[in-house]
Residue, then its C-alpha position, 0 to 999 in steps of 0.5 A: x823175562x817178561x815178554x818184552x818184545x823190544x828185540x833190542x833189549x830182549x833179543x828173541x823170545x821163548x814164550x815157554x821159558x818166559x812163562x816159566x820165569x814169570x811163574x817163578x817171580x810171581x811165586x817167589x813174590x807170594x811165597x818166598x820160594x820160586x815153585x815151579x813145576x820140575x825145579x829143585x830150588x835151594x835158599x841162597x846161604x852165604x856158606x854154600x852160595x847155592x844159585x839158581x842158574x836158569x837155562x833155556x831147557x834146564x834150571x839147576x841150582x848151582x853151588x857157588x857158581x861165581x867162586x873163581x872170580x869172587x875169590x880173585x877179587x877177594x885176593x886182589x881187593x881184600x874185604x872191599x872187592x867191589x870198591x870203584x876207582 
Protein backbone atom coordinates (compact mmCIF):
# COMPACT_ATOMS: atom_id res chain seq x y z
CA UNK A 1 0.00 0.00 0.00
CA UNK A 2 2.81 2.42 0.84
CA UNK A 3 5.43 1.06 -1.58
CA UNK A 4 6.90 -1.29 1.00
CA UNK A 5 9.54 -3.05 -1.06
CA UNK A 6 9.96 -6.03 1.24
CA UNK A 7 8.53 -8.90 -0.85
CA UNK A 8 7.98 -10.96 2.30
CA UNK A 9 5.18 -8.59 3.29
CA UNK A 10 4.20 -6.76 0.13
CA UNK A 11 4.63 -9.22 -2.70
CA UNK A 12 4.78 -7.64 -6.13
CA UNK A 13 4.16 -3.89 -6.04
CA UNK A 14 1.96 -2.19 -8.62
CA UNK A 15 3.22 1.43 -8.59
CA UNK A 16 0.00 2.86 -10.05
CA UNK A 17 -2.23 1.07 -7.54
CA UNK A 18 0.10 2.04 -4.67
CA UNK A 19 0.04 5.70 -5.72
CA UNK A 20 -3.76 5.67 -5.91
CA UNK A 21 -4.09 4.10 -2.44
CA UNK A 22 -1.63 6.64 -1.02
CA UNK A 23 -3.58 9.47 -2.61
CA UNK A 24 -6.81 8.14 -1.09
CA UNK A 25 -5.26 7.83 2.41
CA UNK A 26 -3.80 11.35 2.29
CA UNK A 27 -7.12 12.76 1.13
CA UNK A 28 -8.98 10.82 3.83
CA UNK A 29 -6.58 12.07 6.52
CA UNK A 30 -7.01 15.68 5.37
CA UNK A 31 -10.73 15.77 4.59
CA UNK A 32 -12.39 12.60 5.88
CA UNK A 33 -13.15 11.58 2.29
CA UNK A 34 -10.85 9.44 0.10
CA UNK A 35 -11.11 11.69 -2.94
CA UNK A 36 -9.38 9.99 -5.85
CA UNK A 37 -10.17 10.54 -9.50
CA UNK A 38 -12.66 7.98 -10.76
CA UNK A 39 -13.82 6.69 -7.36
CA UNK A 40 -17.45 6.83 -6.30
CA UNK A 41 -16.99 6.59 -2.52
CA UNK A 42 -19.95 6.35 -0.15
CA UNK A 43 -19.58 6.92 3.59
CA UNK A 44 -20.10 3.96 5.89
CA UNK A 45 -23.43 3.73 7.73
CA UNK A 46 -24.40 0.81 9.94
CA UNK A 47 -27.70 0.39 8.08
CA UNK A 48 -26.13 0.01 4.60
CA UNK A 49 -22.54 -1.01 5.51
CA UNK A 50 -21.11 0.49 2.30
CA UNK A 51 -17.47 -0.60 2.00
CA UNK A 52 -14.88 0.53 -0.53
CA UNK A 53 -13.43 -2.61 -2.11
CA UNK A 54 -10.08 -1.89 -3.72
CA UNK A 55 -9.03 -3.98 -6.69
CA UNK A 56 -6.10 -3.54 -9.04
CA UNK A 57 -8.24 -2.19 -11.87
CA UNK A 58 -11.44 -1.17 -10.10
CA UNK A 59 -12.50 0.45 -6.84
CA UNK A 60 -16.14 -0.12 -6.00
CA UNK A 61 -18.42 0.61 -3.07
CA UNK A 62 -20.18 -2.60 -2.11
CA UNK A 63 -23.11 -2.81 0.27
CA UNK A 64 -22.40 -5.12 3.22
CA UNK A 65 -19.69 -7.30 1.59
CA UNK A 66 -19.29 -9.44 4.72
CA UNK A 67 -23.01 -9.98 5.25
CA UNK A 68 -22.99 -13.79 5.19
CA UNK A 69 -20.09 -14.35 7.63
CA UNK A 70 -21.40 -11.56 9.89
CA UNK A 71 -24.87 -13.11 9.99
CA UNK A 72 -23.40 -16.56 10.72
CA UNK A 73 -21.38 -15.14 13.62
CA UNK A 74 -24.44 -13.34 14.95
CA UNK A 75 -26.49 -16.53 14.68
CA UNK A 76 -23.82 -18.56 16.48
CA UNK A 77 -22.83 -16.03 19.15
CA UNK A 78 -25.70 -13.56 19.40
CA UNK A 79 -24.74 -10.08 20.56
CA UNK A 80 -21.15 -11.11 21.30
CA UNK A 81 -19.93 -12.57 17.97
CA UNK A 82 -16.26 -11.73 18.45
CA UNK A 83 -15.57 -13.26 21.82
CA UNK A 84 -12.38 -15.25 22.22
CA UNK A 85 -12.33 -18.58 23.98
